[in-house]
C-alpha positions as CSV (number, residue, x, y, z in Angstrom):
1,X,0.0,0.0,0.0
2,X,1.2,3.6,-0.5
3,X,3.1,4.9,2.4
4,X,6.6,5.7,3.8
5,X,9.3,3.9,5.7
6,X,12.1,5.5,7.7
7,X,15.1,3.6,9.2
8,X,17.2,5.4,11.8
9,X,20.0,4.0,14.1
10,X,17.3,3.6,16.8
11,X,14.1,2.5,15.0
12,X,12.3,1.5,11.8
13,X,9.1,3.4,11.2
14,X,6.4,2.4,8.7
15,X,3.6,4.8,7.8
16,X,0.8,3.8,5.5
17,X,-2.3,5.5,4.2
18,X,-4.7,2.6,4.6
19,X,-5.4,1.8,8.2
20,X,-6.5,-1.8,7.3
21,X,-3.0,-2.5,6.0
22,X,-1.3,-2.6,9.4
23,X,-4.2,-3.3,11.7
24,X,-6.7,-6.0,11.0
25,X,-8.1,-8.2,13.8
26,X,-7.1,-11.8,13.9
27,X,-4.8,-11.4,10.9
28,X,-1.1,-12.1,11.0
29,X,0.9,-9.4,9.3
30,X,4.5,-9.8,8.2
31,X,7.3,-8.1,6.3
32,X,11.0,-8.5,5.7
33,X,13.7,-5.8,5.6
34,X,17.3,-6.2,4.6
35,X,19.8,-4.3,6.8
36,X,23.5,-4.2,7.3
37,X,24.7,-5.7,10.6
38,X,26.8,-3.6,13.1
39,X,30.5,-3.7,12.7
40,X,31.2,-4.9,16.3
41,X,29.9,-8.0,18.1
42,X,26.9,-7.5,20.4
43,X,24.3,-9.5,22.3
44,X,20.6,-9.6,21.6
45,X,19.1,-6.1,22.1
46,X,15.6,-5.6,23.5
47,X,13.3,-5.0,20.5
48,X,10.0,-3.2,21.0
49,X,7.0,-2.8,18.6
50,X,5.0,0.3,18.9
51,X,1.9,1.5,17.0
52,X,-0.2,4.6,16.8
53,X,-3.4,5.3,15.0
54,X,-5.8,8.2,14.5
55,X,-3.0,10.4,13.3
56,X,-4.5,13.9,12.6
57,X,-2.4,14.2,9.5
58,X,-4.7,11.7,7.8
59,X,-7.9,13.7,7.1
60,X,-10.3,10.7,7.0
61,X,-9.2,9.7,10.6
62,X,-9.8,13.1,12.3
63,X,-12.8,11.9,14.2
64,X,-11.2,8.6,15.3
65,X,-9.8,8.1,18.8
66,X,-6.0,8.6,18.8
67,X,-4.3,5.8,20.7
68,X,-0.9,4.0,20.9
69,X,0.3,0.6,22.1
70,X,3.6,-1.1,22.5
71,X,5.2,-4.4,23.7
72,X,8.5,-6.2,23.7
73,X,8.8,-8.5,20.8
74,X,9.3,-12.2,21.1
75,X,12.5,-13.4,19.5
76,X,13.2,-16.7,17.9
77,X,16.2,-18.0,19.9
78,X,17.9,-20.8,18.0
79,X,21.4,-22.0,17.3
80,X,22.6,-21.7,13.7
81,X,26.0,-22.6,12.3
82,X,26.9,-23.6,15.9
83,X,26.4,-20.1,17.1
84,X,24.1,-19.8,20.2
85,X,21.2,-17.3,19.9
86,X,22.1,-16.8,16.3
87,X,18.5,-16.0,15.2
88,X,18.0,-13.3,17.8
89,X,17.7,-10.0,15.8
90,X,20.9,-8.0,15.8
91,X,22.8,-10.5,17.8
92,X,26.1,-10.0,16.1
93,X,28.8,-12.6,16.3
94,X,32.5,-12.4,15.2
95,X,33.2,-15.5,13.2
96,X,36.9,-16.3,13.5
97,X,39.7,-18.9,13.9
98,X,39.7,-19.7,17.7
99,X,43.4,-20.4,17.6
100,X,45.9,-19.2,15.0
101,X,46.0,-21.8,12.2
102,X,49.3,-23.7,11.9
103,X,51.0,-24.7,8.6
104,X,54.0,-26.9,8.4
105,X,55.8,-29.0,5.7
106,X,57.3,-32.4,5.3
107,X,60.3,-31.5,3.0
108,X,62.4,-28.4,2.8
109,X,64.5,-29.6,-0.2
110,X,64.3,-27.6,-3.5
111,X,62.3,-29.2,-6.3
112,X,61.1,-32.1,-4.1
113,X,57.5,-33.3,-3.5
114,X,56.2,-31.8,-0.3
115,X,53.1,-32.2,1.9
116,X,51.8,-29.1,3.7
117,X,49.9,-29.9,6.9
118,X,47.2,-27.3,7.8
119,X,45.7,-27.4,11.3
120,X,42.9,-25.1,12.3
121,X,39.8,-24.6,14.5
122,X,36.9,-22.1,14.0
123,X,34.1,-20.9,16.2
124,X,31.5,-21.3,13.6
125,X,30.2,-24.3,11.5
126,X,31.1,-24.3,7.8
127,X,28.6,-26.2,5.8
128,X,28.9,-27.6,2.3
129,X,25.7,-27.3,0.3
130,X,24.7,-27.6,-3.4
131,X,23.3,-24.0,-3.3
132,X,26.7,-22.5,-2.9
133,X,30.3,-23.0,-2.0
134,X,32.3,-22.9,1.2
135,X,36.1,-23.1,1.0
136,X,39.4,-22.1,2.6
137,X,41.9,-19.9,0.8
138,X,45.5,-20.4,1.7
139,X,47.4,-17.6,-0.1
140,X,50.8,-16.0,-0.2
141,X,52.5,-19.2,-1.4
142,X,55.6,-17.3,-2.7
143,X,57.9,-19.3,-4.9
144,X,55.0,-21.4,-6.5
145,X,54.1,-18.7,-9.1
146,X,55.8,-20.7,-11.8
147,X,53.4,-23.6,-11.4
148,X,50.1,-23.7,-13.2
149,X,48.6,-26.6,-11.2
150,X,49.2,-29.5,-8.9
151,X,47.5,-32.9,-8.9
152,X,44.3,-33.0,-6.9
153,X,44.6,-34.5,-3.5
154,X,42.4,-37.4,-2.4
155,X,39.2,-36.2,-0.7
156,X,39.5,-35.9,3.1
157,X,35.9,-35.5,4.2
158,X,34.6,-33.0,5.2
159,X,37.1,-31.5,2.8
160,X,36.8,-32.2,-1.0
161,X,39.1,-31.1,-3.8
162,X,38.1,-29.8,-7.2
163,X,39.6,-27.4,-9.7
164,X,40.8,-24.9,-9.1
165,X,42.9,-26.5,-6.4
166,X,45.8,-24.2,-7.0
167,X,45.7,-20.8,-8.7
168,X,47.8,-17.6,-8.4
169,X,49.9,-18.8,-5.5
170,X,46.7,-19.8,-3.6
171,X,45.4,-23.2,-2.5
172,X,41.6,-23.7,-2.3
173,X,40.1,-26.3,0.0
174,X,36.4,-26.9,-0.4
175,X,34.0,-28.1,2.2
176,X,32.2,-31.2,0.7
177,X,28.7,-31.0,-0.5
178,X,26.7,-33.9,1.0
179,X,26.1,-35.2,-2.5
180,X,29.9,-35.5,-3.0
181,X,30.4,-37.9,-0.1
182,X,27.2,-39.7,0.7
183,X,27.1,-40.9,4.3
184,X,30.3,-39.0,5.2
185,X,30.9,-35.6,6.9
186,X,30.1,-32.4,5.0
187,X,30.3,-30.0,7.8
188,X,33.2,-28.4,9.5
189,X,32.1,-28.0,13.1
190,X,33.0,-25.0,15.2
191,X,35.2,-25.8,18.2
192,X,36.7,-29.0,16.5
193,X,40.3,-29.2,15.3
194,X,40.9,-30.3,11.7
195,X,44.1,-31.4,10.0
196,X,44.4,-31.3,6.2
197,X,47.2,-32.7,4.0
198,X,48.0,-30.6,0.9
199,X,50.5,-32.0,-1.6
200,X,52.6,-29.5,-3.6
201,X,56.0,-29.4,-5.4
202,X,58.6,-27.2,-3.8
203,X,60.2,-24.2,-5.6
204,X,63.4,-25.0,-7.5
205,X,65.4,-22.3,-5.7
206,X,66.3,-21.8,-2.0
207,X,64.1,-19.3,-0.2
208,X,62.9,-18.3,3.3
209,X,59.4,-19.2,4.5
210,X,57.0,-16.5,3.1
211,X,54.2,-14.8,5.0
212,X,51.1,-17.1,4.3
213,X,47.5,-16.1,5.2
214,X,44.3,-18.2,5.4
215,X,40.7,-17.1,5.3
216,X,37.2,-18.7,4.8
217,X,34.5,-17.8,2.3
218,X,31.0,-19.3,2.7
219,X,28.9,-18.3,-0.3
220,X,25.7,-20.0,1.0
221,X,22.1,-19.1,0.5
222,X,20.1,-22.0,1.7
223,X,20.4,-25.6,3.0
224,X,19.1,-28.2,0.6
225,X,15.3,-28.4,1.0
226,X,15.1,-25.2,3.0
227,X,13.9,-21.8,1.9
228,X,16.2,-19.1,0.5
229,X,18.1,-17.3,3.2
230,X,18.1,-20.2,5.6
231,X,21.9,-20.3,5.5
232,X,23.7,-17.0,5.7
233,X,26.8,-16.2,3.7
234,X,29.8,-15.1,5.7
235,X,33.6,-14.8,5.7
236,X,36.3,-15.4,8.2
237,X,38.9,-12.7,7.8
238,X,42.3,-13.9,6.6
239,X,45.0,-14.2,9.3
240,X,48.7,-15.1,9.1
241,X,49.4,-18.7,9.8
242,X,51.6,-19.8,12.6
243,X,54.8,-21.8,11.8
244,X,56.3,-24.5,13.9
245,X,59.8,-23.0,13.8
246,X,61.2,-26.5,14.2
247,X,64.3,-27.9,12.6
248,X,63.9,-30.6,10.0
249,X,66.8,-32.7,8.6
250,X,69.1,-30.5,10.7
251,X,68.0,-27.5,8.7
252,X,67.1,-24.6,10.9
253,X,63.3,-24.0,10.8
254,X,63.1,-26.6,8.0
255,X,59.5,-27.4,9.0
256,X,58.3,-23.9,8.2
257,X,56.1,-23.9,5.0
258,X,57.9,-23.2,1.8
259,X,61.3,-22.7,3.4
260,X,63.4,-24.4,0.7
261,X,67.0,-25.5,0.9
262,X,69.3,-26.9,-1.7
263,X,71.3,-29.7,-0.1
264,X,75.0,-30.1,-0.8
265,X,78.1,-32.1,0.0
266,X,80.3,-29.8,2.1
267,X,83.2,-32.4,1.9
268,X,83.6,-35.1,-0.7
269,X,87.1,-36.7,-0.8
270,X,88.6,-40.0,-1.9
271,X,92.1,-41.3,-2.0
272,X,93.9,-44.6,-2.1
273,X,96.9,-46.3,-0.4
274,X,98.5,-48.3,-3.3
275,X,98.8,-47.3,-6.9
276,X,100.5,-50.6,-7.9
277,X,99.2,-52.6,-10.8
278,X,97.9,-56.2,-10.7
279,X,98.9,-58.7,-13.4
280,X,96.3,-59.8,-15.9
281,X,96.7,-63.5,-14.9
282,X,96.0,-62.5,-11.3
283,X,99.2,-64.2,-10.2
284,X,100.4,-61.0,-8.8
285,X,97.9,-58.8,-7.1
286,X,98.2,-55.4,-5.5
287,X,96.1,-55.0,-2.4
288,X,94.7,-51.5,-2.2
289,X,92.7,-49.5,0.3
290,X,90.4,-46.7,-0.8
291,X,89.4,-44.1,1.7
292,X,86.3,-42.0,1.2
293,X,85.2,-39.0,3.3
294,X,82.1,-36.9,3.0
295,X,80.1,-34.3,4.9
296,X,76.7,-32.9,4.1
297,X,74.8,-29.8,5.3
298,X,71.7,-31.8,6.3
299,X,70.8,-35.0,8.2
300,X,68.4,-37.7,7.1
301,X,67.4,-41.2,8.2
302,X,68.0,-44.4,6.1
303,X,70.0,-42.7,3.3
304,X,71.6,-44.5,0.4
305,X,75.1,-43.2,-0.7
306,X,76.4,-44.4,-4.1
307,X,80.0,-43.8,-5.2
308,X,80.4,-44.5,-8.9
309,X,83.1,-44.0,-11.5
310,X,85.6,-46.5,-10.0
311,X,86.7,-47.4,-13.5
312,X,88.7,-50.6,-14.2
313,X,88.3,-52.0,-10.8
314,X,88.8,-55.8,-11.1
315,X,86.8,-58.3,-9.1
316,X,86.9,-62.1,-9.0
317,X,83.9,-63.6,-10.8
318,X,82.4,-65.0,-7.6
319,X,82.7,-61.6,-6.0
320,X,81.0,-59.6,-8.7
321,X,78.0,-58.8,-6.6
322,X,78.8,-59.1,-2.9
323,X,76.7,-57.8,0.0
324,X,78.0,-57.5,3.5
325,X,75.7,-57.3,6.5
326,X,76.9,-55.0,9.2
327,X,76.1,-55.0,12.9
328,X,74.2,-51.7,13.0
329,X,72.5,-53.1,10.6
330,X,74.0,-50.9,7.8
331,X,75.1,-52.6,4.6
332,X,77.6,-52.1,1.8
333,X,77.1,-53.6,-1.6
334,X,80.0,-53.9,-4.2
335,X,79.3,-54.7,-7.8
336,X,81.0,-54.4,-11.1
337,X,79.2,-53.4,-14.3
338,X,81.2,-53.4,-17.6
339,X,84.4,-52.5,-15.9
340,X,83.0,-49.8,-13.6
341,X,82.8,-50.6,-9.9
342,X,80.0,-49.2,-7.7
343,X,80.0,-49.1,-3.9
344,X,76.6,-48.3,-2.3
345,X,76.2,-47.7,1.4
346,X,72.8,-47.7,3.0
347,X,72.4,-46.5,6.6
348,X,69.8,-47.6,9.1
349,X,68.4,-45.5,11.9
350,X,71.9,-45.0,13.5
351,X,74.2,-44.1,10.6
352,X,78.0,-44.2,10.9
353,X,80.2,-41.2,11.4
354,X,80.6,-38.8,8.5
355,X,83.8,-40.5,7.3
356,X,84.5,-44.2,6.6
357,X,87.0,-46.4,4.8
358,X,86.6,-49.7,3.2
359,X,89.0,-52.4,2.0
360,X,88.5,-54.7,-0.9
361,X,91.3,-57.1,-1.7
362,X,91.1,-59.0,-5.0
363,X,93.3,-61.8,-3.9
364,X,91.3,-62.9,-0.9
365,X,88.1,-64.7,-0.3
366,X,84.9,-62.9,0.4
367,X,85.7,-60.5,3.2
368,X,83.2,-59.6,5.9
369,X,82.7,-55.9,6.9
370,X,81.3,-54.9,10.2
371,X,80.8,-51.6,12.0
372,X,82.5,-51.2,15.5
373,X,80.0,-50.4,18.3
374,X,82.5,-48.7,20.6
375,X,85.0,-46.7,18.5
376,X,83.2,-46.0,15.2
377,X,85.4,-48.2,13.0
378,X,84.8,-50.3,10.0
379,X,86.5,-53.7,10.5
380,X,87.5,-56.0,7.6
381,X,87.9,-59.6,8.4
382,X,89.9,-61.5,5.9
383,X,88.6,-65.1,5.8
384,X,91.8,-66.6,4.2
385,X,94.6,-65.5,6.7
386,X,92.3,-64.7,9.6
387,X,93.9,-61.3,9.9
388,X,91.7,-58.6,11.4
389,X,92.5,-55.1,10.2
390,X,91.0,-51.9,11.7
391,X,90.7,-48.6,9.9
392,X,89.7,-45.3,11.5
């Protein structure tokens, strides 16, 4: 009906020309108004409805009694998105991460595959629904600008992955629509901690850990089967992620996300004791000891070290591929391939010191190599003359 409406910071006033429009006995009247919420959190205010009729400004009502009435309004007090009293008018709630999200990584090495581990808790439910999209944005992934995409991770309900997963140095993690994962979770519940694994490939150059931020966007309108407006859209403001500041592989703060490091050999030296030649008929052999030393700028468990290029090393046929079990239980494997000898050392959970030496004598039977428990030595036991030789 023709009339006016005025909205002030204190009240909403409706004025109409037809008295029957607002007051008709035993008739439920209703209207909806779209407003902008306050910028600061607040509890439910007291809302009052007031009415006045017989306004002398309306000529046809001059002879009617002028009266007014008022009462406090009843509010629908329900929990929505995990927020108590969420349906109380002008109850304003600050949706946020309850603790600062944490992002860590599994590998700091340049160009390697890497798993980012994201841990977070919010104070509001985030619901996946067919009528919109709810997702986390992890942005500021400096060093990944050269990548156009990464393989999609396996779904981790309530988190599902679809393109775009990675775009413009940002990872997108979508909350599953119930139709995506029938019978599985499709809601991120407020107050519950969640952990997500996010595979990427590291930058090809060394860099420090960049400033990374994460936020939430919920572009909802309604729950499936519910009327429009039954599920409000909202955002959680982006915040800087926390970093573990923990060393990884002996690299300072190596667990911090996208801190990348190019590993190197700091020392790599090899020398021998005897340059004498052996006769072709093996009647005269020259026993030789080769010493190898190395040092790296990182530490890792269960490594494999291969030393190749030992050209023209001669082995007896029965010793062409010999494995030696060590006491720690590290092992060394010697083999000869088209005249090139290879020595491969694989360490267990307690690797030897950063320098070692090995002995291989062509004229003897299969030697046994062991690792000394007390002094950090390799021992070579010659089965033929029962001589025990120790090398530092």
